[in-house]
C-alpha positions as CSV (number, residue, x, y, z in Angstrom):
1,M,-12.4,-11.0,-18.3
2,I,-8.8,-10.9,-19.9
3,R,-9.4,-11.8,-23.8
4,E,-7.7,-14.7,-24.7
5,R,-4.2,-13.3,-26.0
6,G,-4.2,-11.8,-23.1
7,S,-4.4,-15.0,-21.3
8,K,-1.9,-16.5,-23.3
9,L,0.8,-13.3,-22.3
10,Y,0.1,-13.6,-18.7
11,V,-0.1,-17.5,-18.7
12,G,3.5,-17.0,-20.8
13,Y,4.7,-14.9,-18.1
14,A,3.7,-16.6,-15.3
15,F,5.6,-19.6,-16.3
16,G,9.3,-17.4,-16.3
17,N,8.1,-16.8,-12.6
18,G,8.2,-20.3,-12.1
19,S,11.5,-21.0,-12.8
20,E,12.9,-18.1,-11.7
21,A,11.3,-18.9,-7.8
22,C,12.7,-22.7,-8.8
23,I,16.4,-22.0,-9.2
24,Y,15.9,-18.7,-6.6
25,N,15.2,-20.3,-3.7
26,F,17.0,-23.8,-4.6
27,V,20.3,-21.3,-4.7
28,A,19.1,-19.5,-1.7
29,S,18.1,-22.1,0.2
30,F,20.8,-24.8,-1.3
31,F,24.2,-23.2,-1.9
32,M,25.8,-22.6,1.4
33,I,24.9,-26.3,2.9
34,Y,26.5,-27.3,-0.1
35,L,29.6,-25.6,0.6
36,T,29.8,-26.4,4.0
37,G,28.3,-30.1,3.5
38,V,29.8,-31.4,0.3
39,A,32.6,-28.9,-1.0
40,G,34.0,-29.0,2.4
41,I,33.9,-25.2,3.5
42,N,33.6,-23.1,6.6
43,A,30.6,-21.4,6.9
44,Q,32.4,-18.2,7.2
45,L,34.1,-18.3,4.0
46,A,31.2,-19.9,2.7
47,G,29.0,-16.9,3.1
48,T,31.7,-15.2,1.9
49,I,31.6,-16.8,-1.8
50,T,28.0,-16.5,-1.4
51,S,27.9,-13.0,-1.0
52,I,30.9,-11.7,-3.5
53,A,28.8,-14.0,-6.2
54,L,25.8,-11.9,-5.5
55,L,27.2,-8.8,-6.1
56,T,27.9,-9.7,-9.3
57,E,24.5,-9.5,-10.2
58,T,24.2,-5.8,-8.8
59,V,26.2,-4.6,-12.3
60,A,24.9,-7.1,-14.1
61,S,21.3,-5.8,-13.3
62,I,22.6,-2.3,-13.8
63,V,23.8,-3.0,-17.2
64,I,21.2,-5.2,-18.5
65,G,18.4,-3.4,-17.1
66,K,20.1,-0.1,-19.1
67,I,20.5,-2.3,-22.3
68,S,16.8,-4.1,-22.3
69,D,15.7,-0.3,-22.2
70,K,17.9,0.9,-25.1
71,T,16.9,-2.5,-27.2
72,S,15.8,-2.0,-30.3
73,C,15.2,-5.4,-31.9
74,K,12.3,-6.9,-34.3
75,Y,12.1,-9.5,-31.4
76,G,11.6,-7.1,-28.5
77,R,13.0,-5.0,-26.2
78,R,13.1,-7.8,-23.3
79,R,12.4,-11.2,-25.1
80,P,15.8,-12.0,-26.0
81,Y,17.7,-11.6,-22.9
82,I,15.1,-14.6,-21.6
83,L,15.9,-16.7,-24.4
84,V,19.7,-16.4,-23.4
85,A,18.8,-17.2,-20.0
86,A,16.9,-19.9,-21.0
87,I,20.2,-21.7,-22.5
88,L,22.6,-20.5,-20.0
89,A,21.0,-20.4,-16.4
90,P,21.2,-24.1,-16.3
91,I,25.0,-25.1,-17.2
92,S,25.5,-22.5,-14.5
93,I,23.1,-23.9,-12.0
94,F,25.1,-27.7,-12.7
95,A,28.6,-25.7,-12.5
96,M,27.5,-24.3,-8.9
97,F,26.2,-27.4,-7.8
98,Y,29.7,-29.8,-9.1
99,N,31.5,-30.8,-6.4
100,V,35.6,-30.0,-8.1
101,R,39.0,-31.9,-6.1
102,F,41.1,-28.6,-5.9
103,P,42.8,-27.6,-3.2
104,L,40.9,-25.0,-0.8
105,S,42.1,-22.0,-2.5
106,L,41.0,-23.1,-6.0
107,K,38.4,-24.4,-5.1
108,V,36.8,-20.9,-3.7
109,V,38.0,-19.2,-6.9
110,Y,36.2,-22.1,-8.7
111,Y,32.6,-22.1,-6.9
112,I,32.8,-18.2,-6.6
113,T,33.2,-17.8,-10.1
114,A,30.4,-20.2,-10.5
115,G,28.2,-18.7,-9.0
116,M,29.3,-15.0,-10.4
117,A,28.3,-17.0,-13.6
118,F,24.7,-17.9,-12.3
119,W,24.2,-14.3,-10.8
120,I,24.5,-12.3,-13.9
121,L,22.9,-15.0,-16.2
122,Y,20.3,-14.8,-13.4
123,A,20.2,-10.6,-13.5
124,V,20.2,-11.4,-17.4
125,F,16.4,-13.2,-17.4
126,Y,15.1,-10.8,-14.0
127,I,15.5,-7.6,-15.0
128,P,14.0,-7.8,-18.7
129,Y,11.5,-10.4,-17.5
130,T,10.4,-7.9,-14.4
131,A,9.9,-5.2,-17.0
132,L,7.9,-6.7,-19.5
133,G,5.2,-7.0,-16.8
134,A,4.9,-3.6,-16.2
135,E,4.6,-3.7,-20.3
136,I,1.8,-6.6,-20.4
137,A,-0.3,-5.3,-17.4
138,K,-0.8,-1.6,-17.7
139,G,-3.6,-0.8,-15.4
140,Y,-3.4,-0.4,-11.7
141,D,-5.6,-4.0,-11.0
142,D,-4.4,-5.9,-13.9
143,R,-1.0,-5.0,-11.8
144,T,-2.4,-6.9,-9.3
145,K,-3.8,-9.6,-11.2
146,L,-0.9,-10.6,-13.3
147,R,1.7,-10.7,-10.0
148,S,-1.1,-12.7,-8.4
149,L,-1.0,-15.5,-11.4
150,A,2.6,-14.8,-11.7
151,R,3.1,-15.7,-7.8
152,G,1.3,-19.0,-8.3
153,F,3.5,-20.1,-10.5
154,G,5.9,-19.1,-8.3
155,L,5.0,-21.1,-5.0
156,V,5.0,-24.1,-7.7
157,G,8.7,-23.6,-8.5
158,T,9.2,-22.4,-5.3
159,L,7.9,-26.4,-3.5
160,L,9.9,-28.1,-6.8
161,G,13.2,-25.3,-6.3
162,F,12.9,-27.0,-2.4
163,N,11.6,-30.1,-2.0
164,L,13.1,-32.3,-5.2
165,P,16.7,-31.0,-3.5
166,L,15.7,-32.7,-0.3
167,L,13.6,-35.8,-1.6
168,L,16.1,-36.8,-4.3
169,L,18.8,-36.5,-2.1
170,Q,17.3,-38.2,0.1
171,F,16.5,-41.4,-2.1
172,L,20.0,-41.3,-4.0
173,Q,21.6,-42.0,-0.9
174,E,19.2,-44.4,-0.1
175,Q,20.1,-45.8,-3.0
176,G,23.9,-45.9,-2.3
177,F,24.6,-43.2,-4.5
178,N,27.5,-40.3,-3.0
179,K,26.5,-37.2,-1.3
180,S,28.6,-35.7,-5.1
181,F,26.7,-37.9,-7.6
182,A,23.3,-37.5,-6.1
183,W,23.9,-32.9,-6.0
184,H,24.8,-33.9,-9.0
185,M,21.5,-34.9,-10.1
186,V,19.7,-32.6,-8.3
187,A,21.4,-29.5,-9.8
188,L,20.2,-31.5,-13.4
189,M,16.9,-31.5,-12.7
190,I,16.4,-28.0,-11.5
191,G,18.4,-26.8,-14.5
192,I,15.8,-28.8,-16.7
193,V,13.0,-26.7,-14.5
194,C,14.9,-23.1,-15.1
195,F,15.1,-24.0,-19.0
196,S,11.6,-25.1,-19.9
197,G,9.5,-22.0,-17.7
198,Y,12.5,-19.8,-19.2
199,F,11.3,-21.2,-22.2
200,F,7.9,-21.0,-22.4
201,C,8.0,-17.3,-21.3
202,W,10.0,-16.1,-23.9
203,N,7.8,-18.2,-26.6
204,L,4.2,-17.3,-25.2
205,T,5.2,-13.5,-24.5
206,R,5.5,-12.5,-28.4
207,N,4.1,-9.2,-29.1
208,G,3.4,-8.5,-25.8
209,E,6.2,-5.8,-24.7
210,I,5.5,-2.2,-25.9
211,Q,7.7,-0.6,-28.7
212,Q,9.9,1.9,-27.9
213,L,9.7,4.6,-30.2
214,N,12.8,6.8,-30.2
215,I,15.5,5.2,-28.7
216,E,18.6,7.5,-28.5
217,K,21.3,5.8,-29.6
218,N,24.5,8.0,-29.2
219,T,27.1,6.8,-27.2
220,T,27.1,9.6,-24.9
221,R,23.4,8.7,-24.0
222,N,24.4,5.9,-23.3
223,S,27.8,6.6,-21.2
224,I,27.8,5.1,-17.6
225,M,27.4,8.7,-16.3
226,T,24.5,8.9,-18.4
227,M,23.5,5.8,-17.2
228,F,24.0,6.7,-13.3
229,Y,22.2,10.4,-13.6
230,D,18.8,8.1,-14.5
231,F,19.6,6.5,-11.6
232,L,19.3,9.6,-9.2
233,E,16.9,10.8,-11.0
234,L,14.5,7.4,-10.3
235,L,15.5,8.0,-6.9
236,K,14.7,11.7,-5.8
237,L,10.6,10.3,-6.7
238,K,9.1,10.3,-3.2
239,P,7.3,6.5,-3.5
240,M,10.9,5.6,-5.1
241,K,12.8,5.9,-2.2
242,I,9.8,4.8,0.2
243,A,9.6,1.3,-2.3
244,L,12.9,0.7,-1.7
245,I,13.2,1.4,1.6
246,Y,10.7,-1.5,1.9
247,K,12.1,-3.8,0.3
248,V,15.4,-3.4,1.5
249,F,14.0,-4.4,5.2
250,F,12.3,-7.2,4.0
251,T,15.0,-8.5,1.6
252,C,16.5,-8.7,5.8
253,A,13.4,-10.7,6.9
254,F,13.8,-13.3,3.9
255,T,17.3,-13.8,3.5
256,F,17.4,-14.6,7.4
257,F,14.5,-17.1,7.1
258,S,15.5,-18.5,4.2
259,T,19.6,-19.4,4.7
260,S,18.8,-20.2,8.3
261,M,15.8,-22.6,8.2
262,I,17.2,-25.4,7.4
263,F,20.3,-25.5,9.9
264,F,17.5,-24.7,12.6
265,L,14.6,-27.4,11.5
266,Q,18.0,-29.8,11.6
267,F,19.9,-28.8,14.1
268,N,17.7,-27.4,16.6
269,L,14.9,-30.0,16.0
270,Q,17.0,-32.5,14.1
271,L,14.1,-33.1,11.6
272,K,15.3,-35.9,8.5
273,N,14.9,-34.5,5.1
274,D,11.7,-35.7,5.1
275,K,9.7,-34.0,7.8
276,T,12.0,-30.7,6.4
277,A,10.1,-31.3,2.8
278,T,6.9,-31.5,5.0
279,I,7.1,-28.2,6.6
280,Y,7.6,-26.8,3.1
281,V,5.2,-28.5,1.4
282,I,2.7,-27.4,4.0
283,S,4.3,-23.8,3.8
284,V,3.5,-23.9,0.0
285,A,-0.2,-24.8,0.0
286,F,-1.0,-22.2,2.4
287,S,0.9,-19.8,0.3
288,L,-1.0,-21.2,-2.8
289,A,-4.1,-21.4,-0.5
290,L,-3.3,-17.1,0.3
291,T,-2.7,-16.1,-2.8
292,P,-6.7,-15.6,-4.6
293,F,-7.0,-14.1,-0.7
294,I,-4.4,-11.9,-1.5
295,T,-5.4,-10.6,-5.0
296,K,-8.7,-9.6,-3.9
297,T,-7.9,-7.8,-0.4
298,A,-5.2,-5.8,-3.2
299,I,-8.0,-5.1,-5.5
300,K,-10.5,-3.9,-2.5
301,L,-8.4,-2.0,-0.7
302,G,-5.2,-1.2,-2.1
303,K,-2.2,-2.5,-3.0
304,K,-0.4,-0.7,0.6
305,K,-2.9,-1.7,3.2
306,Q,-2.6,-5.1,2.2
307,Q,1.0,-5.1,2.4
308,T,1.2,-3.3,5.6
309,I,-1.7,-5.8,7.1
310,A,0.7,-8.3,6.1
311,M,4.1,-7.6,7.3
312,L,2.6,-6.4,10.4
313,F,0.5,-8.9,11.5
314,S,3.5,-11.7,10.8
315,G,6.6,-9.6,12.5
316,V,4.2,-9.3,15.8
317,C,3.3,-12.8,15.8
318,G,6.9,-14.3,15.0
319,I,8.3,-12.1,18.5
320,I,5.8,-13.2,20.1
321,L,6.3,-16.6,19.0
322,Y,10.3,-16.0,19.7
323,L,9.0,-14.9,23.3
324,L,7.3,-17.7,23.8
325,G,9.7,-19.9,23.0
326,I,9.5,-22.8,19.8
327,C,11.2,-26.3,20.4
328,N,8.5,-28.4,18.0
329,Y,7.5,-29.3,14.8
330,Y,4.2,-28.2,15.1
331,I,4.9,-24.8,16.5
332,T,7.5,-24.3,13.9
333,I,4.7,-25.1,11.1
334,I,2.9,-22.4,12.5
335,Y,5.5,-19.4,12.3
336,V,6.8,-21.3,8.8
337,M,3.0,-20.2,7.6
338,I,2.7,-16.6,9.8
339,F,5.5,-16.0,7.9
340,S,4.8,-17.9,4.4
341,F,1.6,-14.7,4.8
342,A,4.4,-11.9,4.8
343,Q,6.4,-13.8,1.8
344,T,3.3,-14.6,-0.8
345,S,1.8,-11.0,0.2
346,F,5.5,-10.0,-1.2
347,W,6.2,-11.7,-3.3
348,Q,3.2,-11.7,-5.4
349,L,2.5,-7.3,-4.5
350,S,6.2,-5.9,-4.8
351,N,6.7,-5.7,-8.2
352,A,3.2,-4.2,-9.1
353,I,3.8,-1.9,-6.7
354,F,7.4,-1.1,-8.3
355,Y,5.0,-0.9,-11.7
356,D,3.3,1.8,-10.5
357,I,6.1,3.6,-10.4
358,I,7.1,3.8,-14.2
359,E,4.2,6.4,-14.7
360,I,5.4,8.5,-12.4
361,D,8.9,8.7,-13.7
362,E,7.0,9.5,-17.5
363,F,4.6,12.0,-15.4
364,V,8.0,13.5,-13.8
365,Y,10.6,13.3,-16.5
366,D,8.9,12.2,-20.0
367,K,10.4,8.8,-20.1
368,R,9.6,5.3,-19.7
369,R,12.2,3.3,-17.9
370,E,10.6,0.1,-16.9
371,G,14.3,-1.4,-16.9
372,D,15.7,0.4,-15.2
373,I,13.5,0.9,-11.9
374,S,13.6,-3.0,-12.2
375,C,16.8,-2.6,-12.0
376,I,17.3,-0.6,-9.1
377,Q,15.0,-2.8,-7.3
378,S,17.6,-5.5,-7.8
379,V,20.7,-4.0,-7.6
380,V,19.1,-3.0,-3.5
381,G,17.8,-6.6,-2.6
382,T,20.9,-8.1,-4.1
383,L,23.1,-5.8,-2.1
384,V,21.0,-6.4,1.0
385,T,20.9,-10.2,0.5
386,A,25.0,-10.2,0.1
387,A,25.0,-8.0,3.6
388,T,22.8,-10.3,5.1
389,V,24.1,-13.5,4.3
390,Q,27.6,-12.6,5.2
391,I,26.1,-12.1,8.8
392,V,24.3,-14.8,8.9
393,G,27.6,-16.9,8.2
394,M,29.3,-14.8,10.4
395,L,27.0,-15.8,13.2
396,I,27.1,-19.4,13.2
397,E,30.6,-19.5,12.7
398,I,30.5,-17.6,16.4
399,A,27.9,-20.1,17.2
400,Q,30.8,-22.9,16.2
401,L,27.9,-25.3,14.4
402,N,29.1,-28.6,14.3
403,L,28.1,-29.9,11.1
404,N,28.8,-33.1,11.2
405,G,27.7,-33.9,15.3
406,S,23.6,-34.2,15.7
407,N,23.5,-32.6,19.0
408,Q,24.5,-29.0,18.9
409,G,25.3,-26.4,21.8
410,P,23.2,-23.8,23.6
411,L,24.5,-20.8,21.7
412,V,24.2,-22.6,18.9
413,V,20.2,-23.1,19.2
414,K,19.8,-19.6,20.3
415,T,21.7,-18.4,18.1
416,L,19.6,-20.1,14.6
417,S,16.7,-19.5,17.2
418,L,17.8,-15.3,16.5
419,I,18.3,-16.1,13.0
420,F,15.5,-18.2,11.7
421,I,12.4,-16.2,14.0
422,L,13.4,-12.7,15.8
423,L,15.3,-10.6,13.4
424,P,13.0,-11.8,10.2
425,S,10.2,-10.9,12.5
426,I,12.0,-7.5,13.4
427,N,12.0,-6.0,9.8
428,L,9.3,-7.1,9.1
429,V,7.6,-5.0,11.8
430,F,9.4,-2.3,9.6
431,A,8.9,-2.9,6.9
432,G,5.2,-2.0,7.7
433,I,5.7,0.7,9.3
434,I,7.5,1.9,6.0
435,I,5.4,0.5,3.5
436,S,2.7,1.9,4.8
437,I,3.3,5.7,4.4
438,F,3.6,4.6,0.3
439,P,1.7,7.4,-1.2
440,I,0.6,5.7,-4.7
441,T,-3.3,4.3,-4.2
442,R,-5.7,3.4,-6.6
443,T,-7.8,6.8,-6.6
444,R,-4.3,8.7,-7.1
445,F,-3.2,6.0,-9.5
446,E,-6.1,6.6,-11.6
447,V,-6.0,10.3,-11.6
448,L,-2.2,9.5,-12.6
449,L,-2.9,8.0,-15.8
450,K,-6.1,10.5,-16.4
451,T,-2.9,13.4,-15.7
452,L,-0.9,12.0,-18.9
453,M,-2.9,11.7,-21.0
454,L,-3.9,15.5,-20.5
455,K,-0.5,15.7,-20.6
456,K,0.5,13.9,-24.4
457,E,-2.7,16.1,-25.4
458,G,-0.9,19.6,-24.3
459,R,-4.3,20.1,-22.8
460,N,-4.7,21.6,-19.2
461,Y,-4.6,19.8,-16.0
462,Q,-4.0,21.5,-13.7
463,C,-6.9,20.4,-11.8
464,Y,-5.3,17.7,-11.1
465,I,-2.4,18.7,-9.5
466,K,-2.5,18.9,-6.3
467,E,-3.0,14.3,-5.9
468,I,-0.3,14.6,-8.1
469,D,1.8,16.2,-5.6
470,K,1.0,14.9,-3.0
471,M,2.9,11.4,-5.1
472,I,5.4,13.2,-5.8
473,R,6.5,15.8,-3.2
């Protein structure tokens, strides 16, 4: 049982994941749709805007990761950044979904700027927040439990981030409000959710951080060259390489799936917003039901085996459904539920997998770089997402999707099926293959903790070196 103080920390941490999931899914699912359907920007240009804005997060993540690791403040290393994001992120969300009446060139500049502001503030929250999780939960299974609780809150946030816009847009437009005003109200509501979750996270995680000692303050150690040297050190670690490649394949799958889902539902199946929202409710409900099952499976089998099973099963089933052809509402629900298994498994446990690399770093380099590790995996995810979004925009533009027409040509239907079903499924299969060779298991992690303790005490730990070498070489 988690003690009362621990429960408060875990719940506070989970609130942050709820808001992060809400705004991430909202922006990932609707920004391109807003740019093409309301702002009047073509799909390829909208993809470029989205990609450029996303790339800003890579720079922000690098800077924030290093700064938060080096922060020495009575309010903590991580939590001050969470509070800053709570105040400013809602403003950036509203700016992204505000319909400006500018010429096209100025409109593009405006939305790139608004998008950049959002993703910078996303990094200001996400990097310190992710690093904070490794400090709150230090054990192999404790990290699984923390991320599982956070995932439960995250699913509620996901539901809000996807369904709230659809339902509120439909309601406001039925009441006679124009599309621009409806989107403004949606952005306002999402901003309120963002602030609330971030603020609760900041408030409830007091005293949950590790107080870092001997933080180096000289300018040489904080130079850009040193920053990248630290990253190169981490990238030399065997588990870091494998975990990052795993994330690349899953991120491709998730981005193809999430950015094309609404297009597929609206144009291939010709569903209205309420039917689309129903599919998402079913998906989230199924994911919530899966969460305790995934937790128990991960504790019993280990995180690596659970992830391998989830990715391979979902990927193979998706390929089979693509070959059979998804052409109706009910088969689409089955596919979305299958993908939800992989998606829920990844978001629930992937950060816990990266957390376990922190102790490897500590053993090899005598450093704890939670922020740098969080930063690297975030940067890789962002770069892959930006590239994948650009590919989606290009494919949709090549297929000549007519956003104002309900009946689309066979090329559009085929292209959307390719993006929504086949490409995600292939990437899940590759992800499953890669994570199957991840070297950190529960048994080896426990050996690692014992070895670290002996090393700190200056005692002999040679009897454990053989197991340690399996993780780092």
